FIKOLZA-1660 file (N, C-alpha, C; in steps of 0.1 Angstrom, whole numbers, plus 5000, padded with zeros to 4 digits):
% residues 223
   i   px   py   pz ch aa at
   1 8518 7984 8224  A  X  N
   1 8531 7978 8222  A  X CA
   1 8542 7988 8224  A  X  C
   2 8552 7984 8232  A  X  N
   2 8563 7993 8235  A  X CA
   2 8575 7991 8226  A  X  C
   3 8581 8001 8221  A  X  N
   3 8592 8000 8212  A  X CA
   3 8603 8009 8218  A  X  C
   4 8615 8003 8220  A  X  N
   4 8626 8011 8226  A  X CA
   4 8631 8021 8217  A  X  C
   5 8637 8032 8223  A  X  N
   5 8643 8043 8215  A  X CA
   5 8654 8037 8206  A  X  C
   6 8662 8027 8211  A  X  N
   6 8672 8022 8203  A  X CA
   6 8667 8015 8190  A  X  C
   7 8656 8008 8192  A  X  N
   7 8649 8001 8180  A  X CA
   7 8645 8012 8170  A  X  C
   8 8638 8022 8175  A  X  N
   8 8634 8033 8166  A  X CA
   8 8645 8039 8158  A  X  C
   9 8656 8042 8165  A  X  N
   9 8668 8048 8159  A  X CA
   9 8674 8039 8148  A  X  C
  10 8674 8026 8152  A  X  N
  10 8680 8016 8142  A  X CA
  10 8671 8016 8130  A  X  C
  11 8658 8016 8132  A  X  N
  11 8649 8015 8120  A  X CA
  11 8650 8028 8111  A  X  C
  12 8652 8039 8118  A  X  N
  12 8653 8052 8110  A  X CA
  12 8666 8052 8102  A  X  C
  13 8677 8047 8109  A  X  N
  13 8690 8046 8102  A  X CA
  13 8689 8037 8089  A  X  C
  14 8682 8026 8091  A  X  N
  14 8680 8016 8080  A  X CA
  14 8672 8023 8069  A  X  C
  15 8661 8029 8072  A  X  N
  15 8652 8035 8062  A  X CA
  15 8660 8047 8055  A  X  C
  16 8668 8054 8062  A  X  N
  16 8676 8065 8056  A  X CA
  16 8686 8059 8047  A  X  C
  17 8692 8048 8050  A  X  N
  17 8701 8042 8042  A  X CA
  17 8695 8037 8029  A  X  C
  18 8682 8034 8029  A  X  N
  18 8675 8030 8017  A  X CA
  18 8670 8041 8009  A  X  C
  19 8672 8054 8014  A  X  N
  19 8668 8066 8007  A  X CA
  19 8654 8069 8008  A  X  C
  20 8647 8063 8018  A  X  N
  20 8632 8065 8019  A  X CA
  20 8629 8077 8028  A  X  C
  21 8639 8081 8036  A  X  N
  21 8636 8092 8045  A  X CA
  21 8649 8099 8049  A  X  C
  22 8648 8111 8054  A  X  N
  22 8659 8119 8059  A  X CA
  22 8657 8122 8074  A  X  C
  23 8666 8118 8082  A  X  N
  23 8665 8121 8097  A  X CA
  23 8666 8136 8099  A  X  C
  24 8658 8141 8108  A  X  N
  24 8658 8155 8112  A  X CA
  24 8657 8155 8127  A  X  C
  25 8659 8167 8133  A  X  N
  25 8658 8169 8147  A  X CA
  25 8644 8165 8152  A  X  C
  26 8643 8155 8161  A  X  N
  26 8631 8151 8166  A  X CA
  26 8623 8141 8158  A  X  C
  27 8629 8136 8147  A  X  N
  27 8622 8126 8139  A  X CA
  27 8627 8124 8126  A  X  C
  28 8619 8123 8116  A  X  N
  28 8623 8121 8102  A  X CA
  28 8613 8126 8092  A  X  C
  29 8617 8129 8080  A  X  N
  29 8607 8133 8069  A  X CA
  29 8609 8123 8057  A  X  C
  30 8598 8120 8051  A  X  N
  30 8598 8111 8040  A  X CA
  30 8604 8118 8027  A  X  C
  31 8612 8110 8020  A  X  N
  31 8618 8114 8007  A  X CA
  31 8608 8111 7995  A  X  C
  32 8597 8104 7998  A  X  N
  32 8588 8100 7987  A  X CA
  32 8580 8112 7983  A  X  C
  33 8580 8116 7971  A  X  N
  33 8573 8127 7966  A  X CA
  33 8559 8122 7961  A  X  C
  34 8549 8126 7968  A  X  N
  34 8535 8122 7964  A  X CA
  34 8527 8134 7962  A  X  C
  35 8525 8138 7950  A  X  N
  35 8517 8150 7946  A  X CA
  35 8506 8146 7937  A  X  C
  36 8494 8147 7942  A  X  N
  36 8482 8143 7934  A  X CA
  36 8475 8155 7929  A  X  C
  37 8481 8166 7929  A  X  N
  37 8474 8178 7924  A  X CA
  37 8471 8177 7909  A  X  C
  38 8458 8178 7906  A  X  N
  38 8454 8176 7892  A  X CA
  38 8455 8189 7885  A  X  C
  39 8462 8189 7873  A  X  N
  39 8463 8201 7865  A  X CA
  39 8450 8205 7858  A  X  C
  40 8448 8218 7856  A  X  N
  40 8436 8222 7848  A  X CA
  40 8436 8216 7834  A  X  C
  41 8425 8215 7828  A  X  N
  41 8424 8209 7814  A  X CA
  41 8433 8217 7805  A  X  C
  42 8432 8230 7805  A  X  N
  42 8440 8238 7795  A  X CA
  42 8455 8236 7797  A  X  C
  43 8459 8235 7809  A  X  N
  43 8473 8232 7811  A  X CA
  43 8478 8219 7807  A  X  C
  44 8469 8209 7809  A  X  N
  44 8472 8195 7805  A  X CA
  44 8473 8193 7790  A  X  C
  45 8464 8201 7783  A  X  N
  45 8463 8199 7768  A  X CA
  45 8476 8201 7761  A  X  C
  46 8484 8211 7765  A  X  N
  46 8496 8215 7758  A  X CA
  46 8508 8209 7764  A  X  C
  47 8507 8201 7775  A  X  N
  47 8518 8194 7781  A  X CA
  47 8521 8182 7773  A  X  C
  48 8534 8180 7768  A  X  N
  48 8538 8169 7760  A  X CA
  48 8529 8167 7748  A  X  C
  49 8525 8178 7741  A  X  N
  49 8516 8178 7731  A  X CA
  49 8521 8169 7719  A  X  C
  50 8534 8170 7715  A  X  N
  50 8539 8162 7704  A  X CA
  50 8538 8147 7707  A  X  C
  51 8541 8143 7719  A  X  N
  51 8539 8129 7723  A  X CA
  51 8525 8125 7721  A  X  C
  52 8516 8133 7726  A  X  N
  52 8501 8130 7725  A  X CA
  52 8497 8129 7710  A  X  C
  53 8503 8137 7701  A  X  N
  53 8499 8136 7687  A  X CA
  53 8504 8123 7681  A  X  C
  54 8516 8119 7686  A  X  N
  54 8521 8106 7681  A  X CA
  54 8512 8095 7685  A  X  C
  55 8508 8095 7698  A  X  N
  55 8498 8085 7703  A  X CA
  55 8485 8085 7695  A  X  C
  56 8480 8097 7693  A  X  N
  56 8467 8098 7686  A  X CA
  56 8467 8093 7672  A  X  C
  57 8478 8096 7665  A  X  N
  57 8479 8091 7651  A  X CA
  57 8480 8076 7650  A  X  C
  58 8486 8069 7660  A  X  N
  58 8486 8055 7661  A  X CA
  58 8472 8049 7664  A  X  C
  59 8465 8056 7673  A  X  N
  59 8452 8051 7678  A  X CA
  59 8441 8052 7667  A  X  C
  60 8442 8063 7660  A  X  N
  60 8431 8065 7650  A  X CA
  60 8430 8054 7639  A  X  C
  61 8442 8048 7637  A  X  N
  61 8442 8037 7627  A  X CA
  61 8434 8025 7631  A  X  C
  62 8431 8024 7644  A  X  N
  62 8423 8013 7649  A  X CA
  62 8408 8015 7648  A  X  C
  63 8404 8027 7645  A  X  N
  63 8390 8030 7643  A  X CA
  63 8385 8027 7629  A  X  C
  64 8375 8018 7628  A  X  N
  64 8370 8014 7615  A  X CA
  64 8357 8020 7612  A  X  C
  65 8353 8021 7599  A  X  N
  65 8340 8025 7595  A  X CA
  65 8330 8016 7602  A  X  C
  66 8319 8023 7607  A  X  N
  66 8308 8015 7613  A  X CA
  66 8310 8012 7628  A  X  C
  67 8322 8015 7634  A  X  N
  67 8324 8012 7648  A  X CA
  67 8315 8021 7657  A  X  C
  68 8312 8015 7669  A  X  N
  68 8306 8023 7680  A  X CA
  68 8317 8024 7690  A  X  C
  69 8322 8036 7693  A  X  N
  69 8333 8037 7702  A  X CA
  69 8330 8046 7714  A  X  C
  70 8336 8044 7725  A  X  N
  70 8336 8053 7736  A  X CA
  70 8349 8060 7738  A  X  C
  71 8349 8073 7740  A  X  N
  71 8361 8081 7742  A  X CA
  71 8360 8086 7756  A  X  C
  72 8369 8082 7765  A  X  N
  72 8369 8087 7779  A  X CA
  72 8376 8101 7779  A  X  C
  73 8375 8107 7791  A  X  N
  73 8381 8120 7793  A  X CA
  73 8396 8119 7793  A  X  C
  74 8402 8131 7789  A  X  N
  74 8417 8131 7789  A  X CA
  74 8422 8139 7777  A  X  C
  75 8432 8146 7778  A  X  N
  75 8437 8154 7767  A  X CA
  75 8443 8145 7756  A  X  C
  76 8449 8134 7759  A  X  N
  76 8454 8125 7748  A  X CA
  76 8442 8120 7740  A  X  C
  77 8431 8117 7746  A  X  N
  77 8419 8113 7739  A  X CA
  77 8413 8125 7731  A  X  C
  78 8414 8137 7736  A  X  N
  78 8409 8149 7729  A  X CA
  78 8417 8151 7716  A  X  C
  79 8430 8149 7717  A  X  N
  79 8439 8150 7705  A  X CA
  79 8434 8139 7695  A  X  C
  80 8431 8127 7700  A  X  N
  80 8426 8116 7691  A  X CA
  80 8413 8121 7684  A  X  C
  81 8404 8127 7691  A  X  N
  81 8392 8132 7686  A  X CA
  81 8394 8142 7674  A  X  C
  82 8405 8150 7675  A  X  N
  82 8408 8158 7664  A  X CA
  82 8413 8151 7651  A  X  C
  83 8418 8139 7653  A  X  N
  83 8424 8131 7642  A  X CA
  83 8413 8122 7636  A  X  C
  84 8401 8121 7642  A  X  N
  84 8391 8111 7636  A  X CA
  84 8385 8118 7624  A  X  C
  85 8385 8110 7613  A  X  N
  85 8378 8114 7600  A  X CA
  85 8373 8102 7594  A  X  C
  86 8360 8099 7597  A  X  N
  86 8353 8087 7592  A  X CA
  86 8340 8091 7587  A  X  C
  87 8335 8083 7577  A  X  N
  87 8322 8086 7572  A  X CA
  87 8310 8081 7580  A  X  C
  88 8312 8069 7585  A  X  N
  88 8302 8062 7593  A  X CA
  88 8307 8058 7607  A  X  C
  89 8303 8064 7617  A  X  N
  89 8308 8062 7631  A  X CA
  89 8298 8066 7641  A  X  C
  90 8297 8059 7652  A  X  N
  90 8289 8063 7663  A  X CA
  90 8299 8065 7675  A  X  C
  91 8299 8077 7681  A  X  N
  91 8309 8080 7691  A  X CA
  91 8301 8085 7704  A  X  C
  92 8304 8079 7715  A  X  N
  92 8299 8083 7728  A  X CA
  92 8310 8088 7737  A  X  C
  93 8308 8098 7744  A  X  N
  93 8318 8104 7753  A  X CA
  93 8311 8110 7765  A  X  C
  94 8318 8111 7776  A  X  N
  94 8313 8118 7788  A  X CA
  94 8322 8131 7791  A  X  C
  95 8329 8135 7780  A  X  N
  95 8338 8146 7782  A  X CA
  95 8334 8158 7772  A  X  C
  96 8331 8170 7778  A  X  N
  96 8326 8181 7770  A  X CA
  96 8336 8185 7759  A  X  C
  97 8349 8187 7762  A  X  N
  97 8358 8192 7751  A  X CA
  97 8359 8182 7739  A  X  C
  98 8358 8169 7742  A  X  N
  98 8358 8159 7732  A  X CA
  98 8345 8159 7724  A  X  C
  99 8334 8161 7731  A  X  N
  99 8321 8162 7724  A  X CA
  99 8321 8174 7715  A  X  C
 100 8326 8186 7720  A  X  N
 100 8327 8198 7711  A  X CA
 100 8335 8196 7699  A  X  C
 101 8346 8189 7700  A  X  N
 101 8354 8186 7688  A  X CA
 101 8347 8177 7678  A  X  C
 102 8341 8167 7683  A  X  N
 102 8334 8157 7674  A  X CA
 102 8322 8163 7668  A  X  C
 103 8315 8172 7675  A  X  N
 103 8302 8177 7670  A  X CA
 103 8304 8185 7657  A  X  C
 104 8316 8190 7655  A  X  N
 104 8320 8197 7642  A  X CA
 104 8319 8188 7630  A  X  C
 105 8320 8175 7633  A  X  N
 105 8320 8165 7622  A  X CA
 105 8307 8157 7621  A  X  C
 106 8298 8160 7629  A  X  N
 106 8285 8153 7630  A  X CA
 106 8278 8153 7616  A  X  C
 107 8272 8142 7613  A  X  N
 107 8264 8141 7601  A  X CA
 107 8253 8130 7603  A  X  C
 108 8246 8126 7593  A  X  N
 108 8235 8116 7594  A  X CA
 108 8242 8102 7597  A  X  C
 109 8254 8100 7593  A  X  N
 109 8261 8088 7595  A  X CA
 109 8272 8088 7605  A  X  C
 110 8276 8100 7609  A  X  N
 110 8286 8102 7620  A  X CA
 110 8278 8108 7632  A  X  C
 111 8275 8099 7641  A  X  N
 111 8267 8102 7652  A  X CA
 111 8275 8105 7665  A  X  C
 112 8271 8115 7672  A  X  N
 112 8279 8119 7684  A  X CA
 112 8269 8120 7696  A  X  C
 113 8273 8113 7707  A  X  N
 113 8264 8114 7719  A  X CA
 113 8272 8118 7731  A  X  C
 114 8267 8126 7739  A  X  N
 114 8273 8131 7752  A  X CA
 114 8265 8125 7764  A  X  C
 115 8272 8118 7772  A  X  N
 115 8266 8113 7785  A  X CA
 115 8266 8125 7795  A  X  C
 116 8255 8129 7799  A  X  N
 116 8254 8140 7809  A  X CA
 116 8255 8135 7823  A  X  C
 117 8254 8145 7833  A  X  N
 117 8255 8142 7847  A  X CA
 117 8261 8154 7854  A  X  C
 118 8269 8151 7864  A  X  N
 118 8276 8162 7872  A  X CA
 118 8290 8164 7865  A  X  C
 119 8293 8176 7861  A  X  N
 119 8306 8179 7854  A  X CA
 119 8317 8182 7864  A  X  C
 120 8328 8176 7863  A  X  N
 120 8340 8179 7870  A  X CA
 120 8347 8191 7863  A  X  C
 121 8349 8202 7871  A  X  N
 121 8355 8214 7864  A  X CA
 121 8369 8211 7859  A  X  C
 122 8377 8203 7866  A  X  N
 122 8391 8201 7862  A  X CA
 122 8392 8195 7848  A  X  C
 123 8385 8184 7846  A  X  N
 123 8386 8176 7833  A  X CA
 123 8374 8179 7824  A  X  C
 124 8364 8186 7829  A  X  N
 124 8352 8188 7821  A  X CA
 124 8345 8175 7817  A  X  C
 125 8346 8165 7826  A  X  N
 125 8340 8152 7823  A  X CA
 125 8328 8151 7832  A  X  C
 126 8318 8144 7827  A  X  N
 126 8306 8141 7834  A  X CA
 126 8307 8128 7842  A  X  C
 127 8303 8128 7854  A  X  N
 127 8304 8116 7863  A  X CA
 127 8291 8116 7872  A  X  C
 128 8290 8105 7879  A  X  N
 128 8279 8104 7889  A  X CA
 128 8268 8095 7885  A  X  C
 129 8258 8094 7893  A  X  N
 129 8247 8084 7890  A  X CA
 129 8240 8085 7877  A  X  C
 130 8238 8098 7872  A  X  N
 130 8231 8099 7860  A  X CA
 130 8240 8094 7848  A  X  C
 131 8253 8098 7848  A  X  N
 131 8262 8093 7838  A  X CA
 131 8263 8078 7838  A  X  C
 132 8264 8072 7850  A  X  N
 132 8266 8058 7851  A  X CA
 132 8253 8050 7847  A  X  C
 133 8242 8056 7849  A  X  N
 133 8229 8050 7845  A  X CA
 133 8228 8049 7830  A  X  C
 134 8232 8060 7823  A  X  N
 134 8232 8059 7809  A  X CA
 134 8243 8050 7803  A  X  C
 135 8254 8050 7810  A  X  N
 135 8265 8041 7805  A  X CA
 135 8261 8026 7806  A  X  C
 136 8253 8023 7816  A  X  N
 136 8248 8010 7819  A  X CA
 136 8239 8004 7808  A  X  C
 137 8235 8013 7799  A  X  N
 137 8226 8008 7788  A  X CA
 137 8233 8007 7775  A  X  C
 138 8246 8009 7774  A  X  N
 138 8253 8009 7761  A  X CA
 138 8264 7999 7761  A  X  C
 139 8268 7995 7749  A  X  N
 139 8279 7986 7746  A  X CA
 139 8287 7992 7735  A  X  C
 140 8300 7990 7735  A  X  N
 140 8309 7996 7725  A  X CA
 140 8318 7986 7719  A  X  C
 141 8321 7988 7706  A  X  N
 141 8330 7979 7699  A  X CA
 141 8344 7982 7704  A  X  C
 142 8347 7995 7706  A  X  N
 142 8361 7999 7711  A  X CA
 142 8360 8010 7721  A  X  C
 143 8369 8010 7730  A  X  N
 143 8370 8021 7740  A  X CA
 143 8385 8027 7739  A  X  C
 144 8385 8040 7739  A  X  N
 144 8398 8047 7740  A  X CA
 144 8398 8056 7752  A  X  C
 145 8408 8055 7761  A  X  N
 145 8407 8063 7773  A  X CA
 145 8422 8065 7777  A  X  C
 146 8423 8073 7788  A  X  N
 146 8436 8077 7793  A  X CA
 146 8436 8077 7808  A  X  C
 147 8447 8080 7814  A  X  N
 147 8449 8081 7828  A  X CA
 147 8460 8090 7832  A  X  C
 148 8462 8092 7845  A  X  N
 148 8472 8101 7849  A  X CA
 148 8485 8094 7852  A  X  C
 149 8485 8081 7853  A  X  N
 149 8497 8074 7856  A  X CA
 149 8496 8059 7854  A  X  C
 150 8507 8052 7853  A  X  N
 150 8507 8037 7853  A  X CA
 150 8518 8033 7864  A  X  C
 151 8514 8025 7873  A  X  N
 151 8523 8021 7884  A  X CA
 151 8520 8007 7888  A  X  C
 152 8530 7998 7888  A  X  N
 152 8528 7984 7893  A  X CA
 152 8516 7977 7886  A  X  C
 153 8515 7979 7873  A  X  N
 153 8505 7972 7865  A  X CA
 153 8491 7978 7867  A  X  C
 154 8489 7990 7873  A  X  N
 154 8476 7996 7875  A  X CA
 154 8475 8009 7867  A  X  C
 155 8464 8012 7862  A  X  N
 155 8461 8025 7855  A  X CA
 155 8455 8034 7866  A  X  C
 156 8460 8046 7867  A  X  N
 156 8457 8054 7879  A  X CA
 156 8451 8068 7874  A  X  C
 157 8442 8074 7882  A  X  N
 157 8437 8087 7879  A  X CA
 157 8435 8094 7892  A  X  C
 158 8430 8107 7891  A  X  N
 158 8429 8116 7903  A  X CA
 158 8415 8116 7909  A  X  C
 159 8405 8110 7903  A  X  N
 159 8391 8111 7907  A  X CA
 159 8385 8097 7908  A  X  C
 160 8380 8094 7920  A  X  N
 160 8373 8081 7922  A  X CA
 160 8360 8080 7913  A  X  C
 161 8353 8092 7911  A  X  N
 161 8341 8092 7903  A  X CA
 161 8344 8089 7888  A  X  C
 162 8355 8095 7884  A  X  N
 162 8359 8093 7870  A  X CA
 162 8364 8079 7868  A  X  C
 163 8371 8074 7878  A  X  N
 163 8376 8060 7877  A  X CA
 163 8365 8050 7876  A  X  C
 164 8354 8052 7883  A  X  N
 164 8343 8043 7883  A  X CA
 164 8336 8043 7870  A  X  C
 165 8334 8055 7864  A  X  N
 165 8327 8056 7851  A  X CA
 165 8335 8049 7840  A  X  C
 166 8349 8051 7841  A  X  N
 166 8357 8044 7831  A  X CA
 166 8357 8029 7833  A  X  C
 167 8356 8024 7845  A  X  N
 167 8355 8010 7847  A  X CA
 167 8342 8004 7841  A  X  C
 168 8331 8012 7842  A  X  N
 168 8319 8007 7836  A  X CA
 168 8320 8006 7821  A  X  C
 169 8327 8016 7815  A  X  N
 169 8329 8016 7800  A  X CA
 169 8338 8004 7796  A  X  C
 170 8348 8001 7804  A  X  N
 170 8357 7990 7801  A  X CA
 170 8349 7977 7801  A  X  C
 171 8340 7975 7810  A  X  N
 171 8332 7963 7811  A  X CA
 171 8323 7961 7799  A  X  C
 172 8320 7972 7792  A  X  N
 172 8310 7972 7781  A  X CA
 172 8317 7974 7767  A  X  C
 173 8330 7972 7767  A  X  N
 173 8338 7974 7754  A  X CA
 173 8344 7961 7749  A  X  C
 174 8342 7958 7736  A  X  N
 174 8348 7946 7731  A  X CA
 174 8364 7947 7731  A  X  C
 175 8369 7959 7727  A  X  N
 175 8383 7962 7728  A  X CA
 175 8385 7975 7736  A  X  C
 176 8397 7976 7742  A  X  N
 176 8399 7988 7750  A  X CA
 176 8414 7992 7748  A  X  C
 177 8416 8005 7746  A  X  N
 177 8430 8010 7743  A  X CA
 177 8433 8021 7752  A  X  C
 178 8444 8020 7760  A  X  N
 178 8449 8031 7769  A  X CA
 178 8458 8040 7761  A  X  C
 179 8455 8052 7760  A  X  N
 179 8464 8062 7753  A  X CA
 179 8471 8070 7764  A  X  C
 180 8484 8069 7764  A  X  N
 180 8492 8075 7775  A  X CA
 180 8506 8078 7770  A  X  C
 181 8510 8091 7772  A  X  N
 181 8524 8094 7768  A  X CA
 181 8534 8089 7778  A  X  C
 182 8546 8086 7774  A  X  N
 182 8556 8079 7782  A  X CA
 182 8559 8086 7795  A  X  C
 183 8557 8099 7796  A  X  N
 183 8560 8107 7809  A  X CA
 183 8551 8102 7820  A  X  C
 184 8540 8095 7818  A  X  N
 184 8531 8091 7828  A  X CA
 184 8534 8076 7833  A  X  C
 185 8543 8070 7826  A  X  N
 185 8546 8056 7830  A  X CA
 185 8555 8056 7842  A  X  C
 186 8551 8049 7852  A  X  N
 186 8558 8049 7865  A  X CA
 186 8553 8060 7875  A  X  C
 187 8543 8067 7870  A  X  N
 187 8538 8078 7879  A  X CA
 187 8526 8073 7887  A  X  C
 188 8525 8077 7900  A  X  N
 188 8514 8074 7908  A  X CA
 188 8503 8084 7908  A  X  C
 189 8491 8080 7912  A  X  N
 189 8480 8089 7914  A  X CA
 189 8471 8084 7924  A  X  C
 190 8460 8090 7926  A  X  N
 190 8451 8088 7938  A  X CA
 190 8444 8074 7938  A  X  C
 191 8438 8070 7926  A  X  N
 191 8430 8058 7927  A  X CA
 191 8431 8050 7914  A  X  C
 192 8429 8037 7914  A  X  N
 192 8431 8029 7902  A  X CA
 192 8418 8029 7893  A  X  C
 193 8420 8029 7880  A  X  N
 193 8409 8027 7871  A  X CA
 193 8407 8012 7869  A  X  C
 194 8418 8005 7865  A  X  N
 194 8418 7991 7863  A  X CA
 194 8432 7986 7861  A  X  C
 195 8434 7973 7862  A  X  N
 195 8447 7967 7859  A  X CA
 195 8450 7968 7845  A  X  C
 196 8463 7969 7841  A  X  N
 196 8467 7969 7827  A  X CA
 196 8463 7957 7820  A  X  C
 197 8462 7946 7827  A  X  N
 197 8459 7933 7821  A  X CA
 197 8445 7932 7816  A  X  C
 198 8436 7942 7819  A  X  N
 198 8423 7942 7814  A  X CA
 198 8421 7950 7801  A  X  C
 199 8431 7956 7797  A  X  N
 199 8430 7964 7784  A  X CA
 199 8436 7956 7773  A  X  C
 200 8431 7959 7761  A  X  N
 200 8436 7952 7749  A  X CA
 200 8451 7956 7746  A  X  C
 201 8453 7969 7747  A  X  N
 201 8467 7973 7744  A  X CA
 201 8469 7987 7750  A  X  C
 202 8482 7991 7753  A  X  N
 202 8486 8004 7756  A  X CA
 202 8492 8010 7744  A  X  C
 203 8488 8023 7741  A  X  N
 203 8493 8030 7729  A  X CA
 203 8501 8042 7735  A  X  C
 204 8514 8042 7732  A  X  N
 204 8523 8052 7738  A  X CA
 204 8533 8057 7728  A  X  C
 205 8541 8067 7732  A  X  N
 205 8551 8072 7723  A  X CA
 205 8564 8065 7726  A  X  C
 206 8574 8067 7718  A  X  N
 206 8587 8060 7719  A  X CA
 206 8594 8065 7732  A  X  C
 207 8599 8056 7740  A  X  N
 207 8607 8059 7752  A  X CA
 207 8617 8047 7753  A  X  C
 208 8622 8045 7765  A  X  N
 208 8632 8034 7767  A  X CA
 208 8626 8020 7766  A  X  C
 209 8634 8011 7760  A  X  N
 209 8630 7997 7759  A  X CA
 209 8626 7991 7772  A  X  C
 210 8632 7995 7783  A  X  N
 210 8629 7989 7796  A  X CA
 210 8615 7992 7800  A  X  C
 211 8611 8004 7797  A  X  N
 211 8597 8008 7801  A  X CA
 211 8587 7999 7793  A  X  C
 212 8589 7998 7780  A  X  N
 212 8580 7990 7772  A  X CA
 212 8580 7975 7777  A  X  C
 213 8591 7970 7780  A  X  N
 213 8592 7956 7785  A  X CA
 213 8584 7954 7797  A  X  C
 214 8584 7964 7806  A  X  N
 214 8577 7964 7819  A  X CA
 214 8562 7963 7816  A  X  C
 215 8557 7971 7806  A  X  N
 215 8543 7972 7803  A  X CA
 215 8539 7959 7796  A  X  C
 216 8548 7953 7788  A  X  N
 216 8544 7941 7781  A  X CA
 216 8543 7929 7790  A  X  C
 217 8546 7930 7803  A  X  N
 217 8543 7919 7812  A  X CA
 217 8528 7918 7815  A  X  C
 218 8521 7929 7812  A  X  N
 218 8507 7929 7815  A  X CA
 218 8498 7929 7803  A  X  C
 219 8502 7935 7791  A  X  N
 219 8494 7936 7780  A  X CA
 219 8502 7940 7767  A  X  C
 220 8496 7941 7756  A  X  N
 220 8503 7945 7744  A  X CA
 220 8507 7960 7745  A  X  C
 221 8517 7964 7738  A  X  N
 221 8521 7978 7737  A  X CA
 221 8523 7981 7722  A  X  C
 222 8516 7992 7718  A  X  N
 222 8517 7997 7704  A  X CA
 222 8525 8010 7705  A  X  C
 223 8536 8010 7697  A  X  N
 223 8545 8022 7697  A  X CA
 223 8544 8029 7683  A  X  C
% end
């Protein structure tokens, strides 16, 4: 299909007017910032830590004695693990830092299980066929998980493998709660975990009312 130079120039001018690109000599460059670089676990943990603590303190109130819960990978969920103090609980996770935190609290009635497999260095989460095969044999009363962003009603993350394992856990959970600080709302990432409409609620910190109203189009929001 042939397109005239005049048509191309007209389209570029229109896109530049919309702020989507900047014309340069010989063409144009996109103004859209798309950076999917995943931060190391240690760097993520202390980023927006106070907001993560707010989220964790709200989430822990949903955990009842006798629950069987799944904790997905993520530093917001790791902060939740620090807040958990129950006598009788069964906790399953595929994330090494979360397992290490919970193992300190292990007892005859506080059971902790780690799903093994291939560990991703960045998040220290186990993924792959072995992890998913074990996941396929379990069901949970509640799931608490996180993501790297929320955009257009989708929960997003950086790893296809992690996304798939989280999807399996969602399918096997009676209730599911997304823990995410408000800095990630409106942020894009590589691949979707699931639509927001599939989770019981989003638990986040205080931010603008407009942001919360947008989320409430898809599911409940706990502030």
